[in-house]
N, C-alpha and C positions, 0 to 999 in steps of 0.2 A: 299230598296233591296240592294243597294251598301253598306250601313252600316252593314247590317247583313252578307253579303258576306265578307266584310272587316275583320270582327271578325274571319272568318274562314281561312284567308289567309295562304296558305301552308298546310292546313289540311282538304281540301274539300273531302268529301266522298259521296257516294250515299245517305246514311242516313242523312248527314248534309244538303244536298240539299233538301231532303224531309222536313226536319225541317224548312229550309229557306222558302219554299213555304207555310208552315203553320204559318208563323210568325204573331203574334199579339203583338203590343207594350207593352201590359200590361198583366200580368198573370191573372188578374181579368177581362179580356176583356169581354165585353157584347155588342153584335151587336145592342141591343135595345137602347143603350145610345149614344147620339151624332148624329148629322145629317151629319157631314162632315168627319167622320172617314176614313182615308186612310192608308192602310198598304199593305203588300205583299198579305196576305190572305184577300180577300174582300167578304163582304156579302151584298147583295142588301137589301134595306129597302123601306120604303114608301116615296113617294114624288119625285120631280124631281131632287133632289141633290144626294141622296144616291142610285144611280142606278147601280153601277158597282159591278160585282161579279166574283170571280175566278171560272173558269170552266175547266175541262179536264186538270188538271195539269200533267206535266210529267218531269221526270228526265231521261237523256240518259247516259248510261255508255258506253264510247267508248273504246273498247279494241283492235281495229285494225282489227279484223277478223269478228266478228259478234256482233254489238252493241246490248245492251239490253235496251229496253225502259221500264221504270217503269211509268205507267200511272194510274191515278184514273179513268178516263172515267166518272167522276161525277162532280158535283159542289163541291165547298169548300174543298180544300185539308185537312183542319183541321178535317173534319168529315169523309173524305173518306180514302180509302186504296189504296196505290200504288201497282199495280200488274205487274209482268213481262210479257213482250211481245218481240217477235223477228220479224224482217221484214218478215221472211218466215213462221210465225205462224199466224193463224187467231184467234182472241179472240172469245169466245162463246157469245151468247146473241144477241138479236135483236137490230137493230139500233133504237135509240129513235125517236119518233114522236114529233111534236110540241105540242101535247096534252099529258096529263098524260097517261102513258101506263105501266101497271104493269109487262110486259114481258121484258122491256129493263133495262139494268143495271142503266142507268141514273135515270129513274123515280123510280125504286125500291129504290135506295139510297136516292132520294130526300125526301122520307118519313122520314128517319132518320135525314137528314140534317135539315129539317124544324121543326121537333119535338125538336131537340137539341137547335135550336135557341130560342125556347120559354122560356128557362132558361139556356142559354149557360154556365154560370159559374159553375152551379151544374151538369147539364146533361152531359157535355163533360167528366167530371170526372168519370162517370160510365163505360166508355169504352176506354178512351185514352191510358191507359197502355196496354190493350189487343190489340188495333189497332197497337201500336208500336211493340209489340211482334210478331204479325202475319206478319207484314211487314218485320221484321228482318228475320223471317223464310223464307219468299218469296225471299228476297234479297239474303240471303246466299245460298238458293237452286238454284236460277238462276245463281249466279256466279260460282257454281260448275258444271254447264252444258256447260262450255266453249267449249268442243269438242263434244258435244252431237249432235245427229241427229235432223233434223227438227221435226220428229215425237215425239221424247222425249221432245223437247222443247214445242211443241204444247200440249202434254199431261200434262206437268207441268203447263203451262198457264191455261189450262182448270181446273185443280185441284185448282189452286190459285183462279180463279174466283168463283168456286163452294164454296170453303171455305169462301171466303169473303162475298158472298151472305148469307150464313148460319150465319156467325158471325154478320152481320149487322141486320139480322132478330132478333137475340137474343138481340143485343144491343138496338134495338127499344123497346123491352119489358122492359128493364131496364130503359131506358130514360123516358118512359111513366109512370113509378112509381114515378118519381120525379115531384112534382107539378110545373106547368107552373108559371112563374113570371108574376105578373100583370104589364101591361104597365104603364110607368111613364107618 
C-alpha cells in the first residue's frame, strides 16, 4: 500500500485512491493462482492461508464543509463501484444479512464478484472500463454538489446506487458469456 501511494506523492485524487484500493501487483492477476498472494485488493480463496478479503472499501474526500464518502458497500473494490454518500444522506437498499440475500447491495454484487473470479483475467476486461467511466460520472457529479441541499445529495446517491445495480446486472450477463477457467 505504501509503495502504491508513494508513486502518487503530490498528485493524490479521489480517482487515484480508488485505483490504489483496486491494486493488484500484476496486470494478469488471477486470484486462483498462488496460495499466499497479498496485495491491497484481496480475494479470499480456499484453505486456511488465503482467507483475507477486501470488503466495503471507501475513499473520503475532505473538503472542509461536507465530506463526500465514496464507498463500494461490497466485497472486492476491483469488481465493485465506488458510489458517493454524504453523512446526512442515507443509501438505499437493505442491510446485508449473514446469508445470501438478493435484496441487499452486498449480496447482489457478490454474484458478479464470484462469477468474475472464475476467470478473472478475462472476465474483468468485460466491464472494467465501463466501471471506471460510471465512477468518473459519479465522482464528478458528487463534487459538483458542494453547496447542494441534503435532499439533492440523497437523490444523487439514490440515482448512483440505482445505476450501479443496473450496470452490475448487465455486467454479470457479459461475464457469464466468458468461459470459466479450469482450476489448476
